Chimera marker file (.cmm) of the C-alpha trace (Angstrom):
<marker_set name="trace">
<marker id="1" x="92.958" y="117.575" z="73.711" r="1" g="1" b="0" radius="0.5"/>
<marker id="2" x="89.706" y="119.392" z="74.365" r="1" g="1" b="0" radius="0.5"/>
<marker id="3" x="86.435" y="117.545" z="74.991" r="1" g="1" b="0" radius="0.5"/>
<marker id="4" x="83.069" y="119.185" z="74.428" r="1" g="1" b="0" radius="0.5"/>
<marker id="5" x="79.486" y="117.719" z="74.788" r="1" g="1" b="0" radius="0.5"/>
<marker id="6" x="76.244" y="119.032" z="73.596" r="1" g="1" b="0" radius="0.5"/>
<marker id="7" x="72.606" y="117.784" z="73.008" r="1" g="1" b="0" radius="0.5"/>
<marker id="8" x="70.408" y="118.052" z="69.908" r="1" g="1" b="0" radius="0.5"/>
<marker id="9" x="66.884" y="116.764" z="69.479" r="1" g="1" b="0" radius="0.5"/>
<marker id="10" x="65.605" y="114.259" z="67.103" r="1" g="1" b="0" radius="0.5"/>
<marker id="11" x="61.945" y="114.335" z="65.741" r="1" g="1" b="0" radius="0.5"/>
<marker id="12" x="59.811" y="111.441" z="66.870" r="1" g="1" b="0" radius="0.5"/>
<marker id="13" x="59.841" y="108.536" z="64.392" r="1" g="1" b="0" radius="0.5"/>
<marker id="14" x="63.209" y="109.311" z="62.754" r="1" g="1" b="0" radius="0.5"/>
<marker id="15" x="65.549" y="107.040" z="64.806" r="1" g="1" b="0" radius="0.5"/>
<marker id="16" x="66.196" y="104.501" z="62.058" r="1" g="1" b="0" radius="0.5"/>
<marker id="17" x="66.747" y="106.999" z="59.393" r="1" g="1" b="0" radius="0.5"/>
<marker id="18" x="69.072" y="109.222" z="61.456" r="1" g="1" b="0" radius="0.5"/>
<marker id="19" x="71.169" y="106.062" z="62.169" r="1" g="1" b="0" radius="0.5"/>
<marker id="20" x="71.153" y="104.982" z="58.433" r="1" g="1" b="0" radius="0.5"/>
<marker id="21" x="72.246" y="108.504" z="57.390" r="1" g="1" b="0" radius="0.5"/>
<marker id="22" x="75.086" y="108.376" z="59.845" r="1" g="1" b="0" radius="0.5"/>
<marker id="23" x="76.200" y="104.880" z="58.872" r="1" g="1" b="0" radius="0.5"/>
<marker id="24" x="76.559" y="106.349" z="55.409" r="1" g="1" b="0" radius="0.5"/>
<marker id="25" x="78.292" y="109.465" z="56.411" r="1" g="1" b="0" radius="0.5"/>
<marker id="26" x="79.679" y="111.401" z="53.427" r="1" g="1" b="0" radius="0.5"/>
<marker id="27" x="83.508" y="110.816" z="53.006" r="1" g="1" b="0" radius="0.5"/>
<marker id="28" x="83.857" y="114.682" z="52.465" r="1" g="1" b="0" radius="0.5"/>
<marker id="29" x="82.186" y="115.373" z="55.728" r="1" g="1" b="0" radius="0.5"/>
<marker id="30" x="84.314" y="112.999" z="57.726" r="1" g="1" b="0" radius="0.5"/>
<marker id="31" x="87.391" y="114.582" z="56.057" r="1" g="1" b="0" radius="0.5"/>
<marker id="32" x="86.343" y="118.011" z="56.966" r="1" g="1" b="0" radius="0.5"/>
<marker id="33" x="85.839" y="117.034" z="60.610" r="1" g="1" b="0" radius="0.5"/>
<marker id="34" x="89.227" y="115.328" z="60.655" r="1" g="1" b="0" radius="0.5"/>
<marker id="35" x="90.829" y="118.364" z="58.966" r="1" g="1" b="0" radius="0.5"/>
<marker id="36" x="89.270" y="120.718" z="61.632" r="1" g="1" b="0" radius="0.5"/>
<marker id="37" x="91.011" y="118.694" z="64.446" r="1" g="1" b="0" radius="0.5"/>
<marker id="38" x="87.896" y="116.675" z="65.508" r="1" g="1" b="0" radius="0.5"/>
<marker id="39" x="89.625" y="113.344" z="66.561" r="1" g="1" b="0" radius="0.5"/>
<marker id="40" x="86.819" y="111.544" z="68.183" r="1" g="1" b="0" radius="0.5"/>
<marker id="41" x="83.037" y="112.380" z="67.769" r="1" g="1" b="0" radius="0.5"/>
<marker id="42" x="80.302" y="110.208" z="69.286" r="1" g="1" b="0" radius="0.5"/>
<marker id="43" x="76.528" y="110.732" z="69.231" r="1" g="1" b="0" radius="0.5"/>
<marker id="44" x="74.221" y="108.723" z="71.583" r="1" g="1" b="0" radius="0.5"/>
<marker id="45" x="70.398" y="108.418" z="71.416" r="1" g="1" b="0" radius="0.5"/>
<marker id="46" x="67.941" y="108.543" z="74.347" r="1" g="1" b="0" radius="0.5"/>
<marker id="47" x="65.060" y="106.853" z="72.594" r="1" g="1" b="0" radius="0.5"/>
<marker id="48" x="62.601" y="107.841" z="75.208" r="1" g="1" b="0" radius="0.5"/>
<marker id="49" x="63.156" y="111.497" z="74.649" r="1" g="1" b="0" radius="0.5"/>
<marker id="50" x="64.658" y="111.801" z="71.283" r="1" g="1" b="0" radius="0.5"/>
<marker id="51" x="67.668" y="113.480" z="72.911" r="1" g="1" b="0" radius="0.5"/>
<marker id="52" x="70.893" y="113.151" z="71.070" r="1" g="1" b="0" radius="0.5"/>
<marker id="53" x="73.823" y="113.495" z="73.269" r="1" g="1" b="0" radius="0.5"/>
<marker id="54" x="77.239" y="114.426" z="71.455" r="1" g="1" b="0" radius="0.5"/>
<marker id="55" x="80.661" y="114.356" z="72.733" r="1" g="1" b="0" radius="0.5"/>
<marker id="56" x="83.791" y="115.578" z="70.535" r="1" g="1" b="0" radius="0.5"/>
<marker id="57" x="87.418" y="115.387" z="71.308" r="1" g="1" b="0" radius="0.5"/>
<marker id="58" x="89.370" y="118.035" z="69.483" r="1" g="1" b="0" radius="0.5"/>
<marker id="59" x="92.982" y="118.785" z="69.229" r="1" g="1" b="0" radius="0.5"/>
<marker id="60" x="94.366" y="121.866" z="70.940" r="1" g="1" b="0" radius="0.5"/>
<marker id="61" x="94.723" y="123.623" z="67.633" r="1" g="1" b="0" radius="0.5"/>
<marker id="62" x="91.369" y="122.604" z="66.162" r="1" g="1" b="0" radius="0.5"/>
<marker id="63" x="89.540" y="124.911" z="63.711" r="1" g="1" b="0" radius="0.5"/>
<marker id="64" x="86.055" y="123.206" z="64.425" r="1" g="1" b="0" radius="0.5"/>
<marker id="65" x="84.496" y="126.771" z="64.941" r="1" g="1" b="0" radius="0.5"/>
<marker id="66" x="84.881" y="127.303" z="61.218" r="1" g="1" b="0" radius="0.5"/>
<marker id="67" x="83.019" y="124.168" z="60.270" r="1" g="1" b="0" radius="0.5"/>
<marker id="68" x="79.719" y="125.883" z="59.892" r="1" g="1" b="0" radius="0.5"/>
<marker id="69" x="81.015" y="128.035" z="57.071" r="1" g="1" b="0" radius="0.5"/>
<marker id="70" x="81.852" y="125.097" z="54.908" r="1" g="1" b="0" radius="0.5"/>
<marker id="71" x="79.535" y="124.082" z="52.058" r="1" g="1" b="0" radius="0.5"/>
<marker id="72" x="79.864" y="120.407" z="52.996" r="1" g="1" b="0" radius="0.5"/>
<marker id="73" x="78.515" y="121.144" z="56.396" r="1" g="1" b="0" radius="0.5"/>
<marker id="74" x="75.816" y="123.192" z="55.235" r="1" g="1" b="0" radius="0.5"/>
<marker id="75" x="74.721" y="120.500" z="52.808" r="1" g="1" b="0" radius="0.5"/>
<marker id="76" x="74.740" y="117.923" z="55.645" r="1" g="1" b="0" radius="0.5"/>
<marker id="77" x="72.499" y="120.299" z="57.814" r="1" g="1" b="0" radius="0.5"/>
<marker id="78" x="70.014" y="120.636" z="54.906" r="1" g="1" b="0" radius="0.5"/>
<marker id="79" x="70.120" y="116.809" z="54.505" r="1" g="1" b="0" radius="0.5"/>
<marker id="80" x="69.440" y="116.123" z="58.111" r="1" g="1" b="0" radius="0.5"/>
<marker id="81" x="66.946" y="119.045" z="58.799" r="1" g="1" b="0" radius="0.5"/>
<marker id="82" x="63.799" y="116.906" z="58.103" r="1" g="1" b="0" radius="0.5"/>
<marker id="83" x="64.822" y="114.640" z="61.007" r="1" g="1" b="0" radius="0.5"/>
<marker id="84" x="65.772" y="116.918" z="63.906" r="1" g="1" b="0" radius="0.5"/>
<marker id="85" x="65.129" y="120.388" z="65.407" r="1" g="1" b="0" radius="0.5"/>
<marker id="86" x="66.889" y="122.980" z="63.492" r="1" g="1" b="0" radius="0.5"/>
<marker id="87" x="67.642" y="126.684" z="63.373" r="1" g="1" b="0" radius="0.5"/>
<marker id="88" x="66.531" y="128.685" z="60.309" r="1" g="1" b="0" radius="0.5"/>
<marker id="89" x="69.936" y="128.068" z="58.655" r="1" g="1" b="0" radius="0.5"/>
<marker id="90" x="69.383" y="124.308" z="59.054" r="1" g="1" b="0" radius="0.5"/>
<marker id="91" x="71.939" y="124.003" z="61.788" r="1" g="1" b="0" radius="0.5"/>
<marker id="92" x="70.859" y="121.788" z="64.598" r="1" g="1" b="0" radius="0.5"/>
<marker id="93" x="69.448" y="123.284" z="67.749" r="1" g="1" b="0" radius="0.5"/>
<marker id="94" x="72.307" y="122.623" z="70.235" r="1" g="1" b="0" radius="0.5"/>
<marker id="95" x="72.429" y="122.920" z="73.898" r="1" g="1" b="0" radius="0.5"/>
<marker id="96" x="75.990" y="123.007" z="75.195" r="1" g="1" b="0" radius="0.5"/>
<marker id="97" x="76.593" y="120.950" z="78.240" r="1" g="1" b="0" radius="0.5"/>
<marker id="98" x="78.874" y="122.096" z="81.178" r="1" g="1" b="0" radius="0.5"/>
<marker id="99" x="81.551" y="119.593" z="82.356" r="1" g="1" b="0" radius="0.5"/>
<marker id="100" x="81.166" y="118.672" z="85.893" r="1" g="1" b="0" radius="0.5"/>
<marker id="101" x="83.180" y="115.319" z="86.264" r="1" g="1" b="0" radius="0.5"/>
<marker id="102" x="85.742" y="113.481" z="84.448" r="1" g="1" b="0" radius="0.5"/>
<marker id="103" x="87.593" y="110.260" z="85.215" r="1" g="1" b="0" radius="0.5"/>
<marker id="104" x="90.407" y="108.902" z="83.147" r="1" g="1" b="0" radius="0.5"/>
<link id1="1" id2="2" r="1" g="1" b="0" radius="0.2"/>
<link id1="2" id2="3" r="1" g="1" b="0" radius="0.2"/>
<link id1="3" id2="4" r="1" g="1" b="0" radius="0.2"/>
<link id1="4" id2="5" r="1" g="1" b="0" radius="0.2"/>
<link id1="5" id2="6" r="1" g="1" b="0" radius="0.2"/>
<link id1="6" id2="7" r="1" g="1" b="0" radius="0.2"/>
<link id1="7" id2="8" r="1" g="1" b="0" radius="0.2"/>
<link id1="8" id2="9" r="1" g="1" b="0" radius="0.2"/>
<link id1="9" id2="10" r="1" g="1" b="0" radius="0.2"/>
<link id1="10" id2="11" r="1" g="1" b="0" radius="0.2"/>
<link id1="11" id2="12" r="1" g="1" b="0" radius="0.2"/>
<link id1="12" id2="13" r="1" g="1" b="0" radius="0.2"/>
<link id1="13" id2="14" r="1" g="1" b="0" radius="0.2"/>
<link id1="14" id2="15" r="1" g="1" b="0" radius="0.2"/>
<link id1="15" id2="16" r="1" g="1" b="0" radius="0.2"/>
<link id1="16" id2="17" r="1" g="1" b="0" radius="0.2"/>
<link id1="17" id2="18" r="1" g="1" b="0" radius="0.2"/>
<link id1="18" id2="19" r="1" g="1" b="0" radius="0.2"/>
<link id1="19" id2="20" r="1" g="1" b="0" radius="0.2"/>
<link id1="20" id2="21" r="1" g="1" b="0" radius="0.2"/>
<link id1="21" id2="22" r="1" g="1" b="0" radius="0.2"/>
<link id1="22" id2="23" r="1" g="1" b="0" radius="0.2"/>
<link id1="23" id2="24" r="1" g="1" b="0" radius="0.2"/>
<link id1="24" id2="25" r="1" g="1" b="0" radius="0.2"/>
<link id1="25" id2="26" r="1" g="1" b="0" radius="0.2"/>
<link id1="26" id2="27" r="1" g="1" b="0" radius="0.2"/>
<link id1="27" id2="28" r="1" g="1" b="0" radius="0.2"/>
<link id1="28" id2="29" r="1" g="1" b="0" radius="0.2"/>
<link id1="29" id2="30" r="1" g="1" b="0" radius="0.2"/>
<link id1="30" id2="31" r="1" g="1" b="0" radius="0.2"/>
<link id1="31" id2="32" r="1" g="1" b="0" radius="0.2"/>
<link id1="32" id2="33" r="1" g="1" b="0" radius="0.2"/>
<link id1="33" id2="34" r="1" g="1" b="0" radius="0.2"/>
<link id1="34" id2="35" r="1" g="1" b="0" radius="0.2"/>
<link id1="35" id2="36" r="1" g="1" b="0" radius="0.2"/>
<link id1="36" id2="37" r="1" g="1" b="0" radius="0.2"/>
<link id1="37" id2="38" r="1" g="1" b="0" radius="0.2"/>
<link id1="38" id2="39" r="1" g="1" b="0" radius="0.2"/>
<link id1="39" id2="40" r="1" g="1" b="0" radius="0.2"/>
<link id1="40" id2="41" r="1" g="1" b="0" radius="0.2"/>
<link id1="41" id2="42" r="1" g="1" b="0" radius="0.2"/>
<link id1="42" id2="43" r="1" g="1" b="0" radius="0.2"/>
<link id1="43" id2="44" r="1" g="1" b="0" radius="0.2"/>
<link id1="44" id2="45" r="1" g="1" b="0" radius="0.2"/>
<link id1="45" id2="46" r="1" g="1" b="0" radius="0.2"/>
<link id1="46" id2="47" r="1" g="1" b="0" radius="0.2"/>
<link id1="47" id2="48" r="1" g="1" b="0" radius="0.2"/>
<link id1="48" id2="49" r="1" g="1" b="0" radius="0.2"/>
<link id1="49" id2="50" r="1" g="1" b="0" radius="0.2"/>
<link id1="50" id2="51" r="1" g="1" b="0" radius="0.2"/>
<link id1="51" id2="52" r="1" g="1" b="0" radius="0.2"/>
<link id1="52" id2="53" r="1" g="1" b="0" radius="0.2"/>
<link id1="53" id2="54" r="1" g="1" b="0" radius="0.2"/>
<link id1="54" id2="55" r="1" g="1" b="0" radius="0.2"/>
<link id1="55" id2="56" r="1" g="1" b="0" radius="0.2"/>
<link id1="56" id2="57" r="1" g="1" b="0" radius="0.2"/>
<link id1="57" id2="58" r="1" g="1" b="0" radius="0.2"/>
<link id1="58" id2="59" r="1" g="1" b="0" radius="0.2"/>
<link id1="59" id2="60" r="1" g="1" b="0" radius="0.2"/>
<link id1="60" id2="61" r="1" g="1" b="0" radius="0.2"/>
<link id1="61" id2="62" r="1" g="1" b="0" radius="0.2"/>
<link id1="62" id2="63" r="1" g="1" b="0" radius="0.2"/>
<link id1="63" id2="64" r="1" g="1" b="0" radius="0.2"/>
<link id1="64" id2="65" r="1" g="1" b="0" radius="0.2"/>
<link id1="65" id2="66" r="1" g="1" b="0" radius="0.2"/>
<link id1="66" id2="67" r="1" g="1" b="0" radius="0.2"/>
<link id1="67" id2="68" r="1" g="1" b="0" radius="0.2"/>
<link id1="68" id2="69" r="1" g="1" b="0" radius="0.2"/>
<link id1="69" id2="70" r="1" g="1" b="0" radius="0.2"/>
<link id1="70" id2="71" r="1" g="1" b="0" radius="0.2"/>
<link id1="71" id2="72" r="1" g="1" b="0" radius="0.2"/>
<link id1="72" id2="73" r="1" g="1" b="0" radius="0.2"/>
<link id1="73" id2="74" r="1" g="1" b="0" radius="0.2"/>
<link id1="74" id2="75" r="1" g="1" b="0" radius="0.2"/>
<link id1="75" id2="76" r="1" g="1" b="0" radius="0.2"/>
<link id1="76" id2="77" r="1" g="1" b="0" radius="0.2"/>
<link id1="77" id2="78" r="1" g="1" b="0" radius="0.2"/>
<link id1="78" id2="79" r="1" g="1" b="0" radius="0.2"/>
<link id1="79" id2="80" r="1" g="1" b="0" radius="0.2"/>
<link id1="80" id2="81" r="1" g="1" b="0" radius="0.2"/>
<link id1="81" id2="82" r="1" g="1" b="0" radius="0.2"/>
<link id1="82" id2="83" r="1" g="1" b="0" radius="0.2"/>
<link id1="83" id2="84" r="1" g="1" b="0" radius="0.2"/>
<link id1="84" id2="85" r="1" g="1" b="0" radius="0.2"/>
<link id1="85" id2="86" r="1" g="1" b="0" radius="0.2"/>
<link id1="86" id2="87" r="1" g="1" b="0" radius="0.2"/>
<link id1="87" id2="88" r="1" g="1" b="0" radius="0.2"/>
<link id1="88" id2="89" r="1" g="1" b="0" radius="0.2"/>
<link id1="89" id2="90" r="1" g="1" b="0" radius="0.2"/>
<link id1="90" id2="91" r="1" g="1" b="0" radius="0.2"/>
<link id1="91" id2="92" r="1" g="1" b="0" radius="0.2"/>
<link id1="92" id2="93" r="1" g="1" b="0" radius="0.2"/>
<link id1="93" id2="94" r="1" g="1" b="0" radius="0.2"/>
<link id1="94" id2="95" r="1" g="1" b="0" radius="0.2"/>
<link id1="95" id2="96" r="1" g="1" b="0" radius="0.2"/>
<link id1="96" id2="97" r="1" g="1" b="0" radius="0.2"/>
<link id1="97" id2="98" r="1" g="1" b="0" radius="0.2"/>
<link id1="98" id2="99" r="1" g="1" b="0" radius="0.2"/>
<link id1="99" id2="100" r="1" g="1" b="0" radius="0.2"/>
<link id1="100" id2="101" r="1" g="1" b="0" radius="0.2"/>
<link id1="101" id2="102" r="1" g="1" b="0" radius="0.2"/>
<link id1="102" id2="103" r="1" g="1" b="0" radius="0.2"/>
<link id1="103" id2="104" r="1" g="1" b="0" radius="0.2"/>
</marker_set>
């Protein structure tokens, strides 16, 4: 199992809407994540800064790198673009985090 972590940024005042949209995540998007080998995906919010901290656990044979090319992912990005910092293609601006400690 591979674990990755990254941050994204939520625009001020969008906390409740971001939560609502994720509470109603599209079944097709959830299936795409599972099909790509994403077995555990958590997002945490630092309300003081608007920083979203995400952690994914992926199978060793995951295909998560292909997710951005899927129409369902692109539609989700467009749906979420008004709430967060995004790139020109509506993908979230992501900062990859380097692992420095792990305890099991």
